[in-house]
C-alpha positions, 0 to 999 in steps of 0.5 A, a space after each residue: 485503440 492505441 491512442 485511447 490506451 495511451 490516454 488512459 495510461 496517462 490520465 492513470 499515472 496522473 491520478 496515481 500521482 494525486 493519490 499517492 500525495 493526497 492522504 485519505 484519497 485512496 486508489 481503491 476508492 477511485 477504482 470503485 467510483 469508476 466501477 460505480 460510474 461504468 454507465 458513464 464510460 461506455 464509449 471507452 473500451 473496457 481495457 482502456 478503462 482497465 489500463 487507467 486503474 493498473 497505472 493509477 495503482 502502480 504510480 500510487 505505490 511509487 509516490 505514496 511514501 512522500 506523504 508517509 515519509 515527509 508528512 507522517 500520513 501513511 496509508 496501509 501499504 507504506 505505514 512501515 515506512 514511517 519509523 525508518 523514513 522519519 529517522 532519516 527525515 530528522 536527520 535531514 535525509 528525507 529525500 534520500 529515504 524516499 529515494 530508497 523506496 523509489 528505486 526499490 519500486 523501479 526494480 520491482 517492474 523487471 521482478 514482476 515481469 520475471 515472476 508473472 510466467 510462474 504465476 500464470 502457469 504455476 499458481 493455479 495448480 498451487 492454490 488449489 492444492 493449498 486453498 484449504 489451508 489458507 485460513 490456518 496459514 493466516 492464524 499461524 501468521 498471526 500467532 507468529 507476528 504476536 509472538 514477535 512482539 516485546 509486549 506479547 499481551 498488549 498485542 494479542 489485545 490490539 490484534 483482537 480489537 482490530 479484528 473485532 473492528 474489522 468484522 463489524 465494519 464489513 458486516 454493517 451498512 458502512 459505505 466504502 467500509 475500507 476508507 474509515 476503517 484504514 483511515 483511522 488506523 493508519 492515517 489520522 491516528 498517526 497524524 494526531 500523535 505527530 501533532 502532539 509530538 510537535 516535530 521540528 525538521 531540520 533542513 533536508 539535504 538533496 543527495 545526488 541520485 548516484 550516491 542514494 545506494 546500497 552495497 552490492 551485498 545489501 542490494 542482492 540480500 534485499 532483492 532475494 528477500 523481497 522477490 521471495 516475500 512479496 510473491 508469497 504474499 500477493 495471493 493470500 487474503 488479508 496479507 499485504 505488503 506489511 507482512 511481506 515486508 516483515 517476513 523479508 526482514 526475517 529472511 535477511 538482516 536489515 538496517 532502515 535504508 535497505 528496509 525502505 528499499 525493500 518496502 519499495 520493491 514489495 509494495 510494487 510487486 504485490 500490486 503488479 502481481 495482483 492483476 496477474 493473480 485475477 488472470 491465473 486464479 480469478 481472485 482479486 486480492 487488492 481493491 484495484 484488481 477487483 476493479 479490473 476484474 468488475 470492468 473486464 469480467 473475464 481477463 484474456 491473455 491480450 488483456 494481461 499483456 496490455 496490463 503488464 505493459 501498463 505496469 511497465 510504462 506507468 512505472 518508468 513515468 512514476 519514477 521521474 514524477 517521483 524524483 521531481 516531487 520528492 525534491 519539491 518537498 525536501 526543499 519546502 518542508 521546513 518553510 512551513 509550520 509542520 503542526 499547521 500542516 498536519 492539522 490540514 491533512 487531518 481535516 483534508 481526511 476527515 472531510 473525505 470520509 465525511 463526503 464518501 462514507 455514512 454516519 456508521 462510517 464516521 463511527 468506524 473512523 473515531 473507533 479506528 482512530 482510537 485504536 491506532 492511537 493506543 497502539 502507537 502509545 503503547 509501543 506496539 507494532 502497527 502490523 497488528 492492526 492488519 487483523 482488521 482484514 485477517 480475522 474477516 478473512 479467516 471467518 470467511 474461509 472457515 464458516 
């Protein structure tokens, strides 16, 4: 049993490293494939399969900032890193930008362990008391985000279009609906803009790990704001890292470096707490948490202990992998043609979508890509595109 858990965890870390680096191959897709193929893994204990998914997802949150910072190929949890990440990348500090997110993700591990008891014992009563308010909370968050825009009318249009696109995607027979939806909104659209801009990168410096740091005040403010924002957003449907990062930046004034550090914390905390949320209120707020719920059916306290241990061990290993991989990227990113690389990544994302979805999914991919390009071109914040998840959640709870 112990040996099987160790093997599953190491395989999960490997898979998470691959999904983190490979644009378009999402952890939800791997998790769904595992769930659909459970009959082929009957010889494995369910908790080992769950450990695989947990380790994969946690590792993914550590590694997936590499393509978003160095390549401009983000997923829905890391797309906010593009602006500050690319700002530092163009200054030759892409490695430093990633290390800030990596340190944030590592710090998130003890935060998850500290917050988990309050989720286990306090979340059921709290959730039941506010459950009827969830759609109205989502509406309030949506209005607040739109009103924070400089171009309010365009933000409203984009929010509405993304919401309609989400409703249509989830209510038509599209295979793996999240894949084309998110690939277009946050992946291919960004890559197209990057290809059009003909970015030329300067030589990247490798800053010693000890020198990549914030001031004590910046550390404390980032940790405090992230520790408040991430748990609040971890159990609300349709609300993810992007909204938590926005809330965190509202709580404390942040510069690009502190923002990247906070985003690293938030991504990993939300992912880790999603499993505790399933145990506590039996609600899955991430695709991988839904996978674990499907595999284990009922999560026992012993299962939760294994899950938390998987989070801890995977996080430590992922930190080391991130350090090594980021150095390789930083040293070699200027040696290749950025436009050619971007074109290759677009081709990979398209191929993944062609393989895993159907013709309706390709239509959704084209529509979401067009909306993503329009959003970037108008200078509107891409957090409004998260309406593709928020609006369906509001409709679900209201009707």
